[in-house]
C-alpha positions in Angstrom: 84.6 123.1 92.6 87.4 125.6 93.1 90.4 123.4 92.5 93.0 122.8 89.8 91.6 120.7 87.0 93.5 117.4 86.8 93.7 114.9 83.9 90.9 112.3 84.4 91.8 108.8 85.2 89.4 105.9 85.1 89.2 104.1 88.5 89.0 100.3 87.9 90.8 98.9 90.9 89.6 101.5 93.5 86.6 103.6 94.2 86.4 107.3 95.0 83.3 108.9 96.4 82.8 112.2 98.4 80.1 113.6 100.5 79.8 116.2 103.2 83.5 117.2 102.9 84.7 113.6 103.3 86.3 111.7 100.4 86.4 107.9 100.7 89.1 106.0 98.8 88.6 102.3 98.7 90.9 99.6 97.3 88.3 97.5 95.5 90.0 94.1 95.0 88.3 92.0 97.7 89.0 88.7 95.8 92.7 89.5 96.1 92.4 90.6 99.7 92.7 94.1 98.5 96.3 93.7 97.4 97.3 96.5 95.2 98.4 95.8 91.6 100.6 98.1 89.6 97.4 99.7 88.2 96.1 100.2 91.7 99.1 102.3 92.7 98.5 104.6 89.8 94.8 105.0 90.6 95.5 105.5 94.4 98.0 108.2 93.8 95.6 110.0 91.5 92.7 109.6 94.0 94.7 111.1 96.9 95.9 113.9 94.6 92.4 114.6 93.5 91.2 114.8 97.1 94.2 117.0 98.1 93.3 119.6 95.5 89.5 119.5 96.0 88.2 122.3 98.3 85.1 120.3 98.8 87.1 117.7 100.6 88.3 118.3 104.2 89.0 114.7 105.4 90.0 111.5 103.5 89.0 108.0 104.6 91.1 105.2 103.3 89.8 101.7 103.4 89.4 98.4 101.6 86.3 96.6 100.1 84.6 93.9 102.1 85.4 92.8 105.7 88.4 90.5 105.3 91.2 92.9 104.4 92.0 96.5 104.5 95.1 95.8 102.3 97.6 93.0 102.1 100.2 94.9 100.2 101.5 94.2 96.8 100.0 91.5 94.6 102.4 88.7 95.2 101.0 86.8 92.2 101.8 89.8 90.0 105.3 90.0 91.6 105.9 86.4 90.8 104.5 86.6 87.3 106.1 89.9 86.3 108.8 91.3 88.5 110.9 88.2 89.4 111.2 87.7 85.6 112.1 91.2 84.9 113.7 92.8 88.0 114.6 96.1 86.4 110.9 96.7 86.0 110.5 96.5 89.7 112.5 99.8 89.9 109.7 101.4 87.9 107.1 99.8 90.1 108.8 101.1 93.3 108.6 104.6 91.7 104.8 104.2 91.5 104.7 102.8 95.0 106.7 105.8 96.4 104.4 108.2 94.6 101.4 106.5 96.2 102.8 106.6 99.7 103.9 110.2 99.3 100.4 111.1 97.9 99.1 110.2 101.4 101.8 112.1 103.2 101.4 115.2 101.1 97.6 115.6 100.9 97.6 118.5 103.3 94.5 117.0 104.8 94.0 114.4 107.5 93.8 110.8 106.2 91.9 108.3 108.4 92.6 104.6 107.9 89.5 102.5 108.3 90.9 99.1 109.0 88.0 96.9 108.0 90.2 93.8 107.9 93.8 92.7 108.0 96.5 95.2 107.2 99.7 93.3 106.4 102.8 93.9 104.4 102.3 97.1 102.3 98.9 97.3 103.8 100.4 97.9 107.2 102.8 100.4 105.6 99.8 102.1 103.9 97.9 102.7 107.2 101.2 103.9 108.9 101.3 106.6 106.2 97.9 107.8 107.3 97.4 110.3 110.1 94.9 108.3 112.2 93.8 104.7 112.2 90.6 103.0 113.5 90.6 99.2 113.4 87.8 96.6 113.5 88.3 94.1 116.4 88.5 91.1 114.0 91.4 92.6 112.1 95.1 92.5 112.7 98.3 94.1 111.4 101.7 92.8 110.6 104.6 92.4 108.1 105.5 89.5 105.8 108.5 90.6 103.9 111.2 88.2 105.2 108.8 85.3 104.7 108.2 85.9 101.0 111.7 87.1 99.9 111.4 90.8 100.2 112.2 93.6 102.7 109.5 95.9 104.2 111.3 99.1 103.2 108.2 100.8 101.9 107.5 102.5 105.2 107.8 99.7 107.8 111.5 99.6 108.3 111.4 103.4 108.4 108.4 104.1 110.6 107.8 101.1 112.9 110.6 102.2 115.2 108.9 105.6 115.4 105.5 104.0 116.2 106.4 101.1 118.5 110.1 101.4 119.4 113.1 99.5 118.2 112.5 96.1 119.8 108.8 95.8 118.8 109.7 97.0 115.3 112.3 94.2 115.0 109.7 91.7 116.4 107.3 92.6 113.6 109.8 92.9 110.8 111.9 89.8 111.5 109.3 87.4 112.9 106.3 88.5 110.9 104.0 87.8 113.8 100.4 88.9 113.7 99.5 91.9 115.9 95.9 91.6 117.0 93.7 94.7 117.2 94.0 95.4 121.0 97.8 94.7 120.9 98.0 97.2 118.0 96.2 99.7 120.2 98.5 99.1 123.1 101.6 99.5 120.9 100.4 102.7 119.4 99.8 101.4 115.9 96.1 102.4 115.9 94.0 105.0 117.7 90.9 103.0 118.4 89.5 99.5 118.3 85.8 99.0 117.5 83.8 95.8 118.1 83.0 94.0 114.8 81.8 90.5 115.9 78.2 89.7 116.6 76.4 86.6 117.6 72.8 87.1 116.7 71.8 90.6 117.9 74.6 90.8 120.6 77.9 92.4 120.1 80.9 90.3 121.2 83.5 92.6 122.8 87.1 91.3 122.8 86.1 88.4 120.7 88.3 85.3 121.0 90.2 84.1 117.9 87.8 81.1 117.5 84.8 83.5 117.7 86.4 85.7 115.0 86.9 82.6 112.8 83.3 81.6 113.2 82.1 85.1 112.4 84.2 85.2 109.2 82.7 81.8 108.2 79.2 82.7 109.3 79.0 79.8 111.7 76.8 79.3 114.9 75.1 82.7 114.4 78.3 84.7 114.4 78.9 87.4 111.8 81.1 90.4 111.0 79.4 93.7 111.3 81.2 96.9 110.4 78.5 99.4 111.4 80.2 100.5 114.6 83.5 100.9 112.7 81.7 103.3 110.3 80.2 105.1 113.3 83.6 105.5 114.9 85.3 106.6 111.7 82.4 109.0 111.0 82.8 110.6 114.4 86.5 111.1 113.9 85.8 112.8 110.5 83.3 115.2 112.0 85.7 116.1 114.8 88.4 116.8 112.2 86.1 118.9 110.1 85.4 121.1 113.2 89.0 122.4 113.1 90.6 125.1 111.1 91.9 123.6 107.8 95.1 125.7 107.5 96.1 124.9 111.1 95.3 121.2 110.5 97.3 121.2 107.3 100.4 122.7 108.9 100.0 120.5 112.0 100.2 117.5 109.7 103.3 118.9 107.9 105.1 119.5 111.2 104.2 116.1 112.7 105.3 114.4 109.5 108.9 115.6 110.1 110.3 112.4 111.4 108.4 110.2 109.0 109.5 112.4 106.0 113.1 112.3 107.2 113.2 108.5 107.6 111.4 108.0 104.3 113.5 110.3 102.1 116.8 109.1 103.7 116.0 105.5 102.8 113.4 104.9 100.1 115.7 105.6 97.1 118.3 103.1 98.4 115.5 100.6 99.0 114.2 101.1 95.5 117.5 100.3 93.9 118.3 97.4 96.3 114.9 95.7 95.9 115.0 96.0 92.1 118.4 94.2 92.1 117.2 91.7 94.7 114.3 90.6 92.6 116.8 88.9 90.3 118.0 86.6 93.1 116.7 83.3 94.4 114.9 84.4 97.5 112.0 86.3 95.9 111.7 83.6 93.3 111.4 80.9 95.9 109.4 82.9 98.4 106.8 84.2 96.0 106.7 81.0 93.9 105.9 79.1 97.1 103.1 81.6 97.9 101.6 81.2 94.5 102.0 77.4 94.6 100.7 77.3 98.2 103.6 75.4 99.7 106.2 76.1 102.3 109.3 78.0 101.1 112.7 76.3 101.3 114.2 78.6 104.0 116.5 76.0 105.5 117.7 74.8 102.1 119.2 78.2 101.4 121.0 78.2 104.8 122.3 74.7 104.2 123.7 75.7 100.8 125.6 78.6 102.3 126.9 76.3 105.1 128.3 73.9 102.5 130.1 76.7 100.7 127.5 77.4 98.1 125.9 80.6 97.2 122.1 80.6 98.1 121.7 83.8 96.0 122.7 81.7 92.9 121.4 78.2 93.6 122.8 76.8 90.3 126.1 78.7 90.6 127.4 81.9 89.0 126.7 82.4 85.3 130.2 81.5 84.1 129.7 78.3 82.0 129.9 78.3 78.3 129.3 75.7 75.6 132.1 75.0 73.1 129.6 73.3 70.8 127.3 76.2 70.1 129.0 79.1 71.8 126.3 79.8 74.3 127.6 81.7 77.3 126.6 82.9 80.8 125.0 79.7 81.9 125.0 78.7 85.6 128.1 76.9 86.7 126.1 74.0 88.0 124.5 73.1 84.6 125.6 69.8 83.2 124.2 70.3 79.7 123.8 73.4 77.5 120.5 75.1 77.8 120.7 76.0 74.1 121.9 73.0 72.2 121.8 70.3 74.8 125.5 69.4 74.6 127.3 68.2 77.7 129.3 71.0 79.2 133.0 70.8 80.1 133.5 69.4 83.5 130.0 68.1 83.8 131.1 64.5 83.8 133.8 64.9 86.4 
């Protein structure tokens, strides 16, 4: 084995297998489109650290289960259920997330992202942290932060300008547009696109969106086939294994310079800001709308601000108090006490 013994951790949200000097780390939550939970972050960091220390591993492949998603970032349902209700806990969560991203950057071994499906939000940030990326043709990449009440400061705001340039980075971060596989290749987000749509026995190259939809639904003889993706990723792994490991490790360290610089200059600030922001209205509205499968009230917030209100505090600042029971720190807009039900001063004006 020849590597430092690490405390064992049970993998429940991911899988870890190795063979022929290649370790394969898979987010195994296909029912959640491979969104990572808090538990997933702990397991992923442990898996990358295990692969980093294992001399029987020369290359790491990072992927997701199934054929719909590589990773869709953080579990928004968990965010809505846990972190919007206890924002200071999000600071702890971001510590786990940072450790996970840094476990990819600091493996000392090449990490190949196998994009078997969509890579959006933190999923796009995860594959940006990898060294190389091969994408199935039916997949796409993108960001979603400003649409759900968050900021993509877990790698995207830091690294997209390095990958695609300033204008394209702003396009992705501000508009949350999908970037299809061949556009991702053109922009330098991935290294290779591999056909993944078949109709019967025939491969469909540069499949149209409607053909991809039919393949995902299994209609009219269309289907998703990831065999060529596996061949392409396997070929990359073999080429990487036919290089000297120390030279490869130091090459990775050198090329990581700008990513490391941008990351360490910003992630601590992002961690604190996001943990505070999770107590505001935007993540509550955006993530609540996601869970409830409705459109968020984007324009309502703007209208509140235009009328002199504070969209960060839709019911007003917590300055009201109840003379009847002594309850304090209720929103200014409350007409009745949330504790005893008495009418608050000024509510009848």
